Structures are given as C-alpha cells and as structure tokens.
Backbone as CSV, one residue per row, in Angstrom:
resi,resn,N_x,N_y,N_z,CA_x,CA_y,CA_z,C_x,C_y,C_z
1,MET,35.888,-9.809,3.317,35.395,-8.953,4.478,35.636,-9.483,5.928
2,LEU,35.479,-10.852,6.043,35.648,-11.524,7.195,37.048,-11.196,7.578
3,LEU,37.804,-10.983,6.717,39.125,-11.267,7.188,39.831,-9.729,7.896
4,LEU,38.657,-8.819,8.061,39.207,-7.690,8.595,38.592,-7.939,10.011
5,PHE,37.909,-8.791,10.562,37.169,-8.788,11.894,38.281,-9.240,12.631
6,PRO,39.159,-10.357,12.365,40.094,-11.048,13.416,41.174,-9.857,13.667
7,VAL,41.504,-8.924,12.693,42.654,-7.985,12.985,41.824,-6.956,14.235
8,PHE,40.517,-6.648,14.134,39.914,-5.863,14.755,39.827,-6.542,16.209
9,SER,39.420,-7.573,16.254,39.250,-8.334,17.337,40.523,-8.404,18.256
10,SER,41.476,-8.709,17.732,42.894,-8.927,18.058,43.172,-7.527,19.149
11,ALA,42.790,-6.381,18.429,42.873,-5.316,19.322,42.507,-5.119,20.800
12,GLN,41.620,-6.310,21.338,40.802,-6.225,22.264,41.352,-7.548,23.010
13,ASP,41.032,-7.420,24.378,41.054,-8.728,25.025,39.722,-9.357,24.930
14,MET,39.761,-10.710,24.265,38.619,-11.217,23.923,38.322,-12.450,24.898
15,SER,38.901,-12.477,26.023,38.930,-13.471,26.881,37.530,-13.443,27.656
16,TRP,36.989,-12.309,27.650,35.556,-12.124,28.348,34.666,-12.816,27.403
17,TRP,34.735,-12.496,26.428,33.646,-13.366,25.186,33.794,-14.829,25.136
18,ASN,35.210,-15.351,25.097,35.655,-16.691,25.199,34.868,-17.672,26.180
19,ASN,35.190,-16.653,27.327,34.632,-17.562,28.704,33.174,-17.386,28.715
20,LYS,32.339,-16.115,28.315,31.066,-16.227,28.281,30.561,-17.023,27.543
21,HIS,31.005,-17.352,26.294,30.483,-18.104,25.274,30.830,-19.362,25.334
22,ASN,31.708,-19.894,26.098,32.509,-21.304,26.149,33.072,-21.440,24.772
23,TRP,34.062,-20.734,24.249,34.459,-20.919,22.709,35.433,-21.976,23.044
24,ASP,35.155,-22.894,22.184,36.029,-24.251,21.906,37.426,-24.061,21.574
25,GLY,37.879,-22.934,21.033,39.006,-22.616,20.770,39.475,-22.656,19.224
26,THR,38.526,-23.226,18.366,38.623,-23.680,16.987,37.474,-23.203,16.164
27,THR,36.280,-23.373,16.705,35.039,-22.743,16.036,35.520,-21.211,15.466
28,PRO,35.305,-20.842,14.333,35.231,-19.363,13.887,34.177,-18.772,14.523
29,TRP,34.327,-17.424,15.388,33.355,-17.048,15.913,31.854,-16.596,15.500
30,PHE,32.125,-16.380,14.089,30.964,-15.820,13.102,30.061,-17.319,12.724
31,ARG,30.765,-18.472,12.904,29.786,-19.700,12.942,28.769,-19.815,14.106
32,MET,29.206,-19.350,15.257,28.185,-19.389,16.336,27.179,-18.476,16.404
33,MET,27.158,-17.506,15.518,26.118,-16.541,15.365,24.710,-16.872,14.598
34,THR,23.655,-16.330,15.310,22.659,-16.732,14.657,21.994,-15.559,13.446
35,THR,21.903,-15.656,12.240,21.823,-14.854,11.253,20.252,-14.929,11.156
36,SER,19.696,-14.217,11.959,17.976,-13.692,11.817,17.968,-12.244,12.433
37,ALA,16.607,-12.012,11.957,16.156,-10.696,12.552,16.234,-10.416,13.683
38,ALA,15.853,-11.300,14.860,15.771,-11.208,16.114,17.454,-11.275,16.928
39,HIS,18.085,-11.518,15.860,19.798,-11.646,16.500,20.825,-10.892,15.720
40,MET,20.176,-9.761,15.043,20.781,-9.121,14.372,20.353,-7.492,14.509
41,GLY,21.131,-6.478,13.952,20.820,-5.250,14.188,19.413,-5.000,13.341
42,PRO,18.828,-3.827,13.157,17.189,-3.611,12.609,17.536,-3.541,11.245
43,ASN,18.411,-3.203,10.730,18.859,-2.804,9.469,19.315,-4.284,8.936
44,ALA,19.527,-5.419,9.352,20.215,-6.281,8.676,19.482,-7.163,7.779
45,LEU,18.199,-7.723,8.137,17.485,-8.432,7.475,15.898,-7.583,7.263
46,PRO,15.899,-6.530,6.679,14.568,-5.664,6.619,13.227,-6.443,6.164
47,ILE,12.154,-6.407,6.842,11.105,-6.731,5.938,10.817,-5.934,4.900
48,PRO,10.546,-6.443,3.452,10.472,-5.493,2.478,9.231,-4.713,2.529
49,GLU,9.597,-3.612,1.998,8.486,-2.660,1.684,7.315,-3.106,1.056
50,ILE,6.112,-3.084,1.359,4.841,-3.568,0.561,4.487,-2.447,-0.084
51,LEU,4.458,-2.669,-1.481,3.873,-1.585,-2.386,2.541,-1.897,-2.954
52,GLU,1.965,-0.819,-3.589,0.878,-0.959,-4.012,0.182,-1.251,-5.292
53,GLY,1.378,-1.786,-6.085,0.939,-2.283,-7.307,0.965,-1.396,-8.466
54,ARG,1.294,0.015,-8.203,1.405,1.108,-9.125,2.793,1.184,-9.965
55,PRO,2.615,1.625,-11.093,4.079,1.656,-11.812,4.550,2.888,-11.522
56,ASN,5.834,2.838,-11.318,6.631,4.142,-10.788,7.117,4.861,-11.996
57,ALA,6.814,5.737,-12.406,6.898,6.799,-13.551,7.832,7.844,-13.450
58,PHE,8.635,8.040,-12.374,9.258,9.313,-11.829,10.755,9.082,-11.526
59,TYR,11.501,9.752,-11.725,12.889,9.706,-10.989,12.891,10.370,-9.486
60,GLU,13.001,9.432,-8.649,12.841,10.123,-7.214,14.301,9.693,-6.215
61,MET,14.536,10.498,-5.610,15.657,10.202,-4.492,15.159,10.681,-3.044
62,GLU,15.331,9.830,-2.119,14.972,9.894,-0.861,15.889,9.880,0.042
63,ILE,15.771,10.607,1.080,16.815,10.594,2.243,15.959,10.399,3.391
64,ARG,16.202,9.629,4.321,15.170,9.592,5.755,15.882,9.246,7.179
65,PRO,16.186,10.049,7.852,16.822,9.453,9.189,15.701,9.097,9.755
66,GLU,16.207,7.808,10.519,15.264,6.759,11.377,16.064,6.620,12.809
67,ALA,15.286,6.278,13.599,15.756,6.164,15.179,14.592,4.701,15.272
68,HIS,15.447,3.544,15.597,14.904,2.123,15.888,15.274,2.389,17.631
69,LEU,14.362,1.850,18.532,14.147,2.040,19.772,13.840,0.990,20.449
70,SER,14.361,0.247,21.141,13.926,-0.823,22.014,14.455,-0.793,23.355
71,SER,14.085,-1.735,24.308,14.519,-1.745,25.730,15.815,-1.936,25.564
72,GLY,16.509,-2.787,24.816,17.990,-3.125,24.809,18.857,-2.601,23.832
73,GLU,18.144,-1.804,22.920,18.838,-1.231,22.037,18.593,-0.153,21.395
74,GLN,19.450,1.091,20.841,18.994,2.302,20.151,19.706,2.239,18.993
75,THR,19.144,2.462,17.826,20.046,2.664,16.509,19.331,3.906,16.098
76,TYR,20.463,4.471,15.300,19.934,5.820,14.703,20.708,5.677,13.170
77,ASN,19.928,5.792,11.985,20.649,5.924,10.529,19.880,6.887,9.506
78,LEU,20.585,6.786,8.471,20.141,7.411,7.371,19.898,6.462,6.337
79,PHE,18.546,6.509,5.897,17.991,5.596,4.819,18.013,6.392,3.427
80,THR,18.795,5.963,2.515,18.695,6.669,1.392,18.247,5.534,0.040
81,SER,17.506,6.499,-0.834,17.328,5.272,-1.967,17.090,6.047,-3.335
82,ILE,16.891,5.511,-4.395,16.795,6.120,-5.698,15.955,5.041,-6.586
83,LYS,14.984,5.714,-7.311,14.097,5.030,-8.060,13.993,5.783,-9.567
84,VAL,14.370,4.772,-10.464,14.582,5.056,-12.045,13.494,4.523,-12.783
85,PRO,12.642,5.117,-13.630,11.666,4.374,-14.408,12.550,3.666,-15.659
86,LEU,11.995,2.671,-15.836,12.784,1.666,-17.299,11.360,1.698,-18.131
87,GLY,11.049,2.821,-18.828,10.008,2.903,-19.845,8.733,3.087,-19.102
88,SER,7.537,2.430,-19.569,6.244,2.525,-18.842,5.885,1.508,-17.734
89,ARG,6.507,0.194,-18.078,6.032,-0.822,-17.549,7.127,-1.366,-16.534
90,ALA,8.155,-0.902,-16.079,9.462,-1.352,-15.128,9.938,0.064,-14.492
91,SER,10.972,-0.405,-13.495,11.302,0.982,-12.874,12.587,0.182,-12.050
92,PHE,13.676,0.762,-11.659,14.544,0.542,-11.140,14.776,0.893,-9.876
93,GLU,15.105,0.149,-8.533,15.367,1.109,-7.284,16.747,0.365,-6.702
94,ALA,17.452,1.111,-6.078,18.719,0.878,-5.152,18.338,1.641,-3.620
95,PHE,18.672,0.806,-2.729,18.718,1.746,-1.403,19.777,1.194,-0.347
96,LEU,19.956,2.273,0.389,21.269,1.734,1.208,21.076,2.483,2.534
97,VAL,21.535,1.898,3.812,21.801,2.810,4.848,23.229,2.794,4.880
98,PRO,23.878,4.177,4.694,25.142,4.326,4.157,25.905,4.150,5.957
99,ILE,25.220,4.691,6.686,25.664,4.861,8.161,24.539,4.864,9.531
100,GLU,24.973,4.064,10.501,24.091,3.795,11.589,25.026,3.831,12.589
101,TYR,24.692,4.482,13.798,24.998,4.527,15.331,24.403,3.815,16.074
102,TYR,25.151,2.662,16.812,24.057,1.654,17.668,24.697,1.759,19.028
103,ASN,23.913,1.405,19.772,24.090,1.149,21.303,23.474,0.333,21.833
104,MET,23.873,-0.905,22.369,23.310,-2.180,22.916,23.414,-2.156,24.378
105,ASP,22.593,-2.494,24.980,23.083,-3.201,26.425,23.974,-4.602,26.408
106,THR,24.096,-4.584,27.549,25.069,-5.965,27.690,24.172,-7.237,27.593
107,ILE,23.027,-7.206,27.951,21.786,-8.399,27.556,21.798,-8.841,26.179
108,THR,21.632,-7.605,25.716,21.314,-7.649,24.036,22.736,-8.080,23.267
109,ARG,23.707,-7.565,23.943,25.250,-7.780,23.345,25.489,-9.406,23.258
110,ASP,25.133,-9.707,24.691,25.505,-11.226,24.812,24.292,-12.206,23.976
111,GLU,23.171,-11.709,23.799,22.256,-12.518,23.367,22.661,-12.889,21.783
112,ARG,23.230,-11.761,21.409,23.728,-11.744,19.679,25.192,-12.429,19.562
113,LEU,25.824,-12.642,21.008,27.216,-13.001,20.817,28.086,-11.834,20.209
114,ALA,27.784,-10.641,20.455,28.294,-9.281,19.845,29.887,-9.381,20.452
115,ARG,30.980,-9.229,19.829,32.449,-9.120,20.225,33.092,-7.730,20.873
116,ASN,32.238,-6.791,20.660,32.371,-5.624,21.170,32.291,-5.332,22.797
117,TYR,33.009,-5.267,23.637,32.596,-5.235,24.944,31.802,-3.905,25.173
118,ASP,32.002,-2.805,24.561,31.382,-1.716,24.928,29.960,-1.698,24.380
119,ALA,29.746,-2.448,23.115,28.638,-2.796,22.583,28.023,-1.545,21.730
120,LYS,28.673,-0.524,21.425,28.263,0.534,20.713,29.236,0.805,19.803
121,GLY,28.937,1.569,18.370,29.686,2.032,17.514,28.952,2.592,16.416
122,ILE,29.890,2.801,15.468,29.275,2.906,13.971,29.340,1.938,13.019
123,ALA,28.205,1.711,11.999,28.476,0.671,11.079,27.793,1.103,9.744
124,GLY,28.049,0.659,8.513,27.684,0.828,6.949,27.051,-0.256,6.571
125,GLY,25.743,0.350,5.980,24.749,-0.977,5.757,25.139,-1.498,4.516
126,ASP,23.997,-2.352,4.130,24.196,-3.294,2.740,23.627,-2.402,1.522
127,PHE,24.169,-2.783,0.484,23.578,-1.911,-0.862,22.351,-3.147,-1.220
128,TRP,21.210,-2.628,-1.442,20.169,-3.335,-1.991,19.854,-2.827,-3.423
129,PHE,19.512,-3.392,-4.259,19.073,-3.300,-5.840,18.073,-4.147,-6.223
130,GLY,17.059,-3.478,-6.852,16.260,-4.447,-7.638,15.357,-3.677,-9.037
131,THR,14.302,-4.469,-9.289,13.361,-4.169,-10.382,11.869,-4.074,-9.960
132,ASN,11.342,-3.598,-10.294,9.687,-3.644,-10.437,9.163,-3.688,-11.789
133,VAL,8.370,-4.850,-11.909,7.766,-5.103,-13.496,6.301,-4.997,-13.408
134,GLN,5.865,-4.236,-14.314,4.467,-4.028,-14.384,3.772,-5.324,-15.073
135,VAL,2.917,-6.174,-14.645,2.302,-7.349,-15.307,0.828,-7.028,-15.781
136,ILE,-0.004,-6.546,-15.004,-1.322,-6.081,-15.153,-1.720,-4.685,-14.886
137,ASN,-2.291,-3.678,-15.633,-2.528,-2.506,-15.333,-3.964,-2.492,-14.754
138,GLU,-4.260,-2.021,-13.731,-5.747,-1.615,-13.144,-6.900,-1.072,-14.095
139,HIS,-7.927,-2.123,-14.290,-8.898,-1.672,-15.372,-10.201,-2.521,-14.735
140,ASN,-11.234,-1.995,-14.645,-12.558,-2.776,-14.813,-12.303,-3.344,-13.331
141,ASN,-12.212,-4.580,-13.172,-12.329,-5.383,-11.962,-10.955,-5.971,-11.617
142,MET,-9.846,-5.547,-12.471,-8.667,-6.246,-12.426,-7.840,-5.423,-11.619
143,PRO,-7.065,-5.865,-10.492,-6.092,-4.899,-9.755,-4.911,-4.678,-10.550
144,ASN,-3.955,-3.513,-10.172,-2.798,-3.583,-10.399,-1.888,-4.691,-10.036
145,VAL,-1.125,-5.430,-10.919,-0.332,-6.563,-10.417,1.394,-6.439,-10.915
146,GLN,2.004,-6.373,-9.938,3.627,-6.050,-10.235,4.398,-7.167,-9.733
147,MET,5.610,-7.579,-10.475,6.670,-8.365,-9.920,7.719,-7.671,-9.290
148,SER,8.232,-7.936,-8.233,9.340,-7.389,-7.809,10.707,-8.400,-7.529
149,PHE,11.667,-7.978,-7.640,12.986,-8.668,-7.518,14.401,-7.712,-7.102
150,TYR,14.344,-7.968,-5.728,15.357,-7.382,-5.301,16.693,-8.316,-4.732
151,PHE,17.853,-7.641,-4.416,18.997,-8.416,-4.183,20.171,-7.665,-3.296
152,LYS,20.609,-8.182,-2.229,21.267,-7.614,-1.153,22.638,-7.887,-1.378
153,THR,23.532,-7.283,-1.530,25.226,-7.576,-1.755,25.674,-7.546,-0.148
154,ALA,26.707,-8.255,-0.090,27.427,-8.708,1.293,28.420,-7.263,1.373
155,SER,28.013,-6.063,1.588,28.713,-4.869,1.707,28.186,-4.178,3.117
156,GLY,27.541,-4.778,4.062,27.184,-4.516,5.278,28.582,-4.544,6.332
157,THR,29.025,-3.940,7.168,30.049,-3.887,7.898,29.545,-4.278,9.235
158,VAL,30.274,-4.574,10.237,30.637,-5.176,11.641,29.561,-6.260,12.106
159,LEU,29.930,-7.380,11.023,29.226,-8.616,11.812,29.854,-8.741,12.804
160,SER,31.039,-8.445,13.426,31.442,-8.870,15.098,30.220,-8.123,15.966
161,ASP,29.716,-7.225,15.562,28.525,-6.620,16.692,27.126,-7.097,15.985
162,ALA,27.073,-8.256,14.988,25.528,-8.476,15.001,25.071,-7.299,14.079
163,ARG,25.768,-6.600,13.166,25.127,-5.231,12.700,24.474,-5.675,11.201
164,TYR,25.288,-6.415,10.494,25.053,-6.682,9.250,25.314,-8.175,9.208
165,THR,24.795,-8.880,7.796,25.208,-10.607,7.803,26.543,-10.670,7.255
166,ASP,27.138,-9.690,6.062,28.240,-10.139,5.754,28.083,-11.480,4.399
167,ALA,26.868,-11.349,4.065,26.180,-12.377,3.233,25.225,-12.202,2.312
168,PRO,25.028,-12.412,0.954,24.298,-12.289,0.013,22.715,-12.593,0.427
169,ALA,21.721,-11.885,-0.077,20.214,-12.471,0.141,19.441,-11.972,-1.175
170,TYR,18.181,-12.372,-1.274,17.297,-11.916,-2.143,15.710,-12.032,-1.899
171,TYR,14.848,-11.109,-2.361,13.427,-11.514,-2.309,12.902,-11.504,-3.481
172,VAL,11.725,-12.080,-3.700,10.923,-12.177,-4.944,9.392,-11.878,-4.614
173,LEU,9.055,-10.842,-4.787,7.469,-10.558,-4.412,6.360,-10.281,-5.612
174,ILE,5.123,-10.624,-5.499,3.914,-10.217,-6.405,3.359,-9.079,-5.455
175,ASN,2.960,-8.044,-5.910,2.464,-6.997,-5.432,0.827,-6.718,-6.255
176,ALA,0.144,-6.521,-5.396,-1.309,-6.249,-6.245,-1.906,-4.936,-5.597
177,GLY,-2.782,-4.261,-6.284,-3.250,-3.404,-5.382,-4.612,-2.675,-6.513
178,LYS,-5.481,-1.984,-5.671,-6.969,-1.516,-6.526,-7.678,-0.580,-5.541
179,ASP,-7.722,0.296,-6.197,-8.741,1.369,-5.392,-10.201,0.690,-5.348
180,ILE,-10.793,0.761,-4.136,-11.867,-0.079,-3.703,-13.105,1.137,-3.627
181,SER,-12.480,2.378,-3.539,-13.611,3.335,-2.988,-13.307,4.795,-3.285
182,SER,-13.946,5.688,-3.662,-13.867,6.882,-4.094,-15.192,8.087,-3.582
183,PHE,-14.443,9.023,-2.755,-15.797,9.650,-2.086,-15.348,11.011,-1.778
184,GLY,-16.085,12.051,-1.638,-15.874,13.492,-1.317,-15.421,14.195,-2.781
185,GLY,-15.361,15.570,-2.548,-15.085,16.331,-3.706,-15.571,16.047,-4.921
186,ILE,-15.607,16.913,-5.743,-16.220,17.239,-7.499,-14.993,16.949,-8.259
187,GLU,-13.804,17.830,-7.891,-12.973,17.640,-9.200,-12.224,16.212,-8.855
188,GLU,-11.475,15.696,-9.638,-10.607,14.461,-9.604,-9.657,14.361,-8.331
189,ASN,-8.833,15.426,-8.418,-7.856,15.790,-7.332,-8.316,16.198,-5.994
190,GLU,-9.680,16.176,-5.857,-10.258,16.756,-4.260,-10.936,15.453,-4.014
191,LYS,-10.910,14.288,-4.657,-11.676,13.081,-3.986,-10.761,12.114,-3.261
192,TYR,-11.378,11.737,-2.377,-10.483,10.569,-1.554,-10.902,9.253,-1.954
193,LYS,-9.276,8.600,-2.144,-9.522,7.374,-2.530,-8.807,6.204,-2.003
194,LEU,-9.596,5.099,-1.206,-9.344,4.264,-0.515,-8.692,2.817,-1.661
195,ARG,-7.488,2.502,-1.242,-7.004,1.468,-1.829,-6.576,0.315,-0.883
196,LEU,-6.792,-0.845,-1.628,-6.342,-2.027,-0.848,-5.248,-2.881,-1.629
197,PHE,-4.202,-3.029,-0.795,-2.859,-3.841,-1.593,-2.379,-4.705,-0.557
198,GLY,-1.580,-5.600,-1.464,-0.875,-6.781,-0.703,0.395,-7.081,-1.606
199,SER,1.118,-8.059,-0.540,2.303,-8.584,-1.249,2.548,-10.108,-0.837
200,LEU,2.545,-11.170,-1.653,3.179,-12.443,-1.086,4.386,-12.615,-2.195
201,GLY,5.354,-13.478,-1.436,6.656,-13.612,-1.957,7.570,-14.498,-1.129
202,THR,8.854,-14.698,-1.545,9.773,-15.358,-0.831,10.814,-14.613,-0.648
203,TYR,11.698,-14.900,0.457,12.774,-14.053,0.841,14.060,-15.277,1.397
204,ILE,15.365,-15.082,0.827,16.029,-16.200,1.112,17.693,-15.594,1.131
205,TRP,18.016,-16.082,2.203,19.483,-15.471,2.964,20.085,-16.463,3.322
206,GLN,21.628,-16.145,2.888,22.856,-17.054,3.538,23.082,-16.689,4.905
207,THR,23.153,-17.875,5.698,23.785,-17.779,6.994,25.049,-18.019,7.320
208,HIS,25.717,-17.993,8.313,26.993,-18.558,8.429,27.072,-19.975,9.494
209,SER,25.874,-20.647,9.468,25.723,-21.831,10.230,26.492,-23.064,9.307
210,ASP,26.925,-23.868,10.054,27.659,-25.167,9.509,26.166,-26.285,9.084
211,ILE,25.567,-26.188,9.927,24.252,-27.183,9.521,23.578,-26.409,8.716
212,HIS,22.523,-25.263,8.745,21.912,-24.512,7.877,22.599,-23.402,7.153
213,ASN,23.176,-23.504,5.864,23.655,-22.258,5.323,23.051,-21.423,4.493
214,GLN,21.602,-21.645,4.583,20.449,-20.988,3.893,19.267,-21.112,4.994
215,ASP,18.604,-19.789,4.724,17.287,-19.677,5.468,16.193,-19.261,4.271
216,ASP,15.026,-19.685,4.147,14.157,-19.651,3.477,12.921,-18.889,4.086
217,ALA,12.104,-18.121,3.622,10.906,-17.538,4.323,10.300,-17.191,3.193
218,TRP,8.758,-17.064,3.559,7.836,-16.665,2.500,7.139,-15.309,3.352
219,VAL,7.039,-14.224,2.312,6.755,-12.707,2.766,5.347,-12.592,2.668
220,TYR,4.789,-11.631,3.475,3.405,-11.431,3.410,3.306,-10.025,3.726
221,GLY,2.293,-9.498,3.441,1.838,-7.910,3.717,0.439,-7.721,2.933
222,LEU,-0.126,-6.652,4.082,-1.448,-6.185,3.558,-1.598,-4.910,4.091
223,GLY,-2.386,-3.990,3.096,-2.374,-2.718,3.519,-3.673,-1.980,3.337
224,LEU,-3.881,-0.820,3.616,-5.067,0.145,3.389,-4.117,1.560,3.115
225,SER,-4.473,2.461,2.020,-3.983,3.651,1.970,-5.095,4.396,1.632
226,LEU,-5.296,6.008,1.997,-6.098,6.725,1.494,-5.310,8.032,1.098
227,GLN,-5.798,8.342,-0.202,-5.253,9.442,-1.016,-5.956,10.502,-1.399
228,GLN,-5.672,11.762,-1.271,-6.462,12.783,-1.958,-5.522,13.806,-2.371
229,GLY,-5.476,13.930,-3.883,-4.183,14.718,-4.537,-2.961,14.095,-3.918
230,VAL,-1.971,14.667,-3.706,-0.698,14.299,-3.389,-0.584,13.939,-1.855
231,LYS,-1.713,14.205,-0.853,-1.749,13.703,0.288,-2.067,12.170,0.520
232,PHE,-1.382,11.604,1.411,-1.800,10.176,1.748,-1.433,9.633,3.025
233,ALA,-2.124,8.718,3.534,-2.015,8.128,4.582,-2.233,6.603,4.458
234,ARG,-1.749,5.653,5.032,-1.456,4.216,4.734,-0.909,3.657,6.176
235,ILE,-1.672,2.379,6.132,-1.250,1.544,7.282,-0.974,-0.030,6.798
236,VAL,-0.092,-0.812,7.212,0.471,-1.787,6.429,0.668,-2.898,7.674
237,LEU,0.177,-4.237,7.294,0.715,-5.345,8.358,1.656,-6.201,7.352
238,ALA,2.931,-6.329,7.910,3.995,-7.004,6.861,4.719,-7.940,7.684
239,GLY,5.677,-8.866,7.115,6.697,-9.774,7.771,6.714,-10.851,6.910
240,TYR,7.791,-11.881,7.602,8.099,-12.745,6.998,8.180,-13.985,7.665
241,GLN,8.098,-15.396,7.351,8.305,-16.611,8.383,9.162,-17.462,7.611
242,GLY,10.276,-17.357,8.504,11.502,-18.349,8.211,11.326,-19.598,8.674
243,TYR,11.948,-20.786,8.181,11.619,-21.974,8.128,12.216,-22.660,9.480
244,LEU,13.526,-21.953,9.874,14.167,-22.557,10.975,13.804,-22.034,12.168
245,ASN,12.860,-20.912,12.303,12.220,-20.567,13.527,13.006,-20.159,14.700
246,ASN,14.287,-19.221,14.282,15.272,-18.909,15.240,15.423,-17.526,15.340
247,GLY,14.260,-16.835,15.355,14.103,-15.789,15.438,14.018,-14.856,13.861
248,ASP,13.535,-15.542,13.125,13.466,-15.623,11.587,12.141,-15.253,11.076
249,ARG,11.240,-14.658,11.986,9.647,-14.620,11.666,9.391,-13.172,12.096
250,PRO,9.831,-12.138,11.976,9.312,-10.932,12.157,8.278,-10.223,11.510
251,SER,7.848,-9.620,12.258,6.551,-8.877,11.715,6.274,-7.761,12.511
252,VAL,5.721,-6.549,11.560,5.350,-5.222,12.223,4.183,-4.502,11.496
253,ILE,3.947,-3.623,12.294,2.798,-2.583,11.655,3.486,-1.197,11.284
254,ARG,3.385,-0.933,9.805,3.796,0.305,9.487,2.715,1.281,9.429
255,MET,2.762,2.570,9.859,2.071,3.655,9.536,2.617,4.823,9.028
256,GLN,2.291,5.295,7.695,2.887,6.372,7.163,1.962,7.623,6.911
257,LEU,2.197,8.718,6.658,1.389,9.885,6.357,2.341,10.974,5.599
258,GLY,1.856,11.305,4.691,2.644,12.704,3.987,2.168,12.961,2.751
259,THR,2.912,13.352,1.707,2.675,13.589,0.422,3.754,12.875,-0.504
260,ARG,3.056,12.324,-1.526,3.733,11.789,-2.617,3.308,11.997,-4.175
261,ARG,4.227,11.657,-4.932,3.814,11.884,-6.510,3.199,10.692,-7.062
262,ILE,1.910,10.757,-7.346,1.363,9.399,-8.283,1.121,9.904,-9.592
263,LYS,1.107,11.211,-10.139,0.990,11.851,-11.273,1.558,13.023,-11.421
264,GLU,1.783,13.547,-12.497,2.273,14.823,-12.865,1.689,15.848,-12.280
265,VAL,2.500,16.626,-11.354,2.019,17.890,-10.779,2.874,18.948,-10.961
266,GLU,2.426,20.058,-11.387,3.132,21.097,-11.752,3.777,21.866,-11.007
267,ASN,4.999,22.296,-10.989,6.011,22.803,-10.108,6.121,22.383,-8.743
268,LYS,5.935,20.873,-8.438,5.861,20.520,-7.293,6.959,19.210,-7.425
269,HIS,7.866,19.290,-6.955,9.033,18.032,-6.817,9.516,17.604,-5.572
270,LEU,9.437,18.392,-4.366,9.681,18.095,-3.085,8.582,17.153,-2.348
271,PHE,8.557,16.440,-1.662,7.573,15.504,-0.786,8.021,15.042,0.311
272,TRP,7.292,14.952,1.300,7.644,14.626,2.919,6.866,13.435,3.311
273,SER,7.619,12.598,4.098,6.365,11.652,4.760,6.856,11.331,6.114
274,PHE,6.120,10.757,7.018,6.607,10.459,8.345,6.250,9.302,8.525
275,ARG,6.890,8.525,9.371,6.691,6.751,9.466,6.733,6.345,10.804
276,TYR,6.112,5.662,10.980,6.301,4.935,12.514,5.853,3.488,12.428
277,GLU,6.794,2.524,12.972,6.685,1.120,12.820,6.726,0.495,14.359
278,ILE,5.676,-0.518,14.406,5.715,-1.177,15.584,5.910,-2.556,15.357
279,GLY,7.018,-3.023,16.090,7.371,-4.496,16.045,6.554,-5.344,16.698
280,LEU,6.211,-6.507,16.282,5.336,-7.195,16.565,5.913,-8.666,17.116
281,ASN,6.795,-9.098,16.405,7.185,-10.496,16.771,8.920,-10.427,16.222
282,ASP,9.635,-11.134,16.748,11.061,-11.002,16.350,11.771,-9.845,15.946
283,PHE,11.063,-8.447,16.347,11.411,-7.390,15.718,11.037,-6.482,17.155
284,LYS,11.938,-6.042,17.855,11.578,-5.337,19.335,11.483,-4.033,19.078
285,TYR,11.496,-3.553,17.920,11.794,-1.707,17.945,10.560,-1.227,17.801
286,HIS,10.689,0.112,18.444,9.569,0.940,17.516,10.632,1.988,16.483
287,THR,9.992,2.186,15.343,10.763,2.905,14.468,10.313,4.185,14.186
288,LEU,10.924,5.344,14.093,10.309,6.432,13.813,11.324,6.932,12.758
289,GLY,10.796,7.419,11.595,11.452,8.199,10.362,10.713,9.282,9.962
290,VAL,11.559,10.258,9.287,11.144,11.473,8.392,11.809,11.363,7.274
291,GLY,10.934,11.498,6.013,11.414,11.491,4.917,11.401,12.469,4.038
292,LEU,12.344,12.975,3.018,12.215,14.075,2.086,12.709,13.390,0.702
293,THR,11.554,13.436,-0.054,11.685,12.800,-1.580,11.878,14.001,-2.569
294,TYR,12.846,13.921,-3.605,12.855,14.813,-4.711,12.406,13.865,-5.890
295,SER,11.534,14.441,-6.452,10.781,13.680,-7.744,10.956,14.760,-9.125
296,LEU,11.446,13.969,-9.938,11.514,14.544,-11.420,10.466,13.872,-12.479
C-alpha cells in the first residue's frame, strides 16, 4: 500500500514539505512520522471499547455516524460493526470505519508531517476483527469475566495525511462486570440495575520508526452502567499507556445512553444509542455519535 503514496505525492509540488521538515533527500517520508494517537487521525489507534463482561447471545449490526471535533481538526465518519454469537460462551465481532472526511488546520497538518498541502480529504479505515470468550459466568459473589482478542489489518488508507497507520496491531483484554445494586419496580424488567465493570489488557502496534518498530501499551477502563429493561446509561473512563511516551497515552471519558438488547425482547429488533466522548490526554477531540443497531 505504501507504493501508492509516492505516486500520489508526485502529483504535488512537495518542496513546501521538504523545506518545512528539513527532509534530507533520502529518508523515506513515512519514517519521519510518529505512529501514535496524538499524531494520527482519531480513528487510527482507537481506545478499545470497555465491555461489561456479559456474553453476547444475539446477531447484531450497528451503523453509527460520528463527528470528532477539535480546535485543529474536524473528522466526520461512519462506524459500522457486526457481532455474531459462537455458541453460548463466545462471540465474533468485526468493525470498520469505511469512510471518513477530514479537515485539518495548518498547525495540525505540520505537527503530523502530513503531506497534503490542503490538509483535507477522504480516507477509508482499518478492518478490525476479534473474539470475546466467556471465562466465568456471574453468580453469587463472582463477576462475569471475559477475554477479548482483537486484531487490526493494515487496510486503512492515506498514511500520507496521518489518517491510518498502514500497519497491523492487536489488543488482548480481560473484561469483568457485576451488578452491584438493584432497586425500584416490582417486576424484573421494571427494576434499575447498577453495574460496575472494567477492563485490563495490552495493546501492541507496529510503527514506521527505524529505532522503535513497535509500541506496547497497557489498556485500562472502569465504568458504571444503569439498566432498566432495554434502556441504559453508562459512563466510562478508558485509555492506554504506551511505553514510548510520544503521544501514545490517550485517555477519554465516554458517556452513552439509549436502548440495547441484553435478553430476548418480543417483537423488538431495532435499538438506538447516543454517545459523547471527551478526550483527556493525547486525544484532543470531542466525539459525538448516534447509533442504530439491528438485533436478531
């Protein structure tokens, strides 16, 4: 895929980039870029979703338009995902940002060593896939415990504008969650259930540096959710800590509300959610998303 970028670049006069970044005339331009969350687009190295430890028993397809807004960049994209149960103790998931439109200011463009002078355009994202395996089912004082294994292909485009890494990555997580309180209502579906959940794991991705060709991070997340029937609200603190400390330590607060399927619901297959995310460190965006999920 990298072979395509010199062809694209040759259609521009790149002297502005060569002079601004003191190019030595021999070092491949992508070797000069920083492969970290703070120096790439908002979908390049995403913070993993923090799961609640529950097994997924339904086929689900989601589409979610999103807006990532910061003082130096605006990105608008479509997030898509599919989940498939694999028996009673495992599930498969794949997700992809098939298209995004981005517009950077010149400061952000130059900080990222982006090569498009206009600093705006359209990109296609990476294909991620993985499995979630149930280790412990919640009972008595034991929480739900789940293992997650996810992999990223090098399918994302426009590395020349620091949109995607054009390199593989993977993460492994332990997810745990337990209902800690139940109140209100008489019938089971009328009660409010408060759930505590969290994740720990590792996140590893390939870089384009000649010195460090891989970055390793530990992943963390802690959250609370409130559920009544299909209605839910949740808040999560999540992030990861890379060892290079070059913008590889993003953290966010995620807030969501909407409806979701956690058990069989007669004649109900469409669910919605609203998502708001605040970047705290190495992720300068405010993210808004409205999702629609079809469940079988």
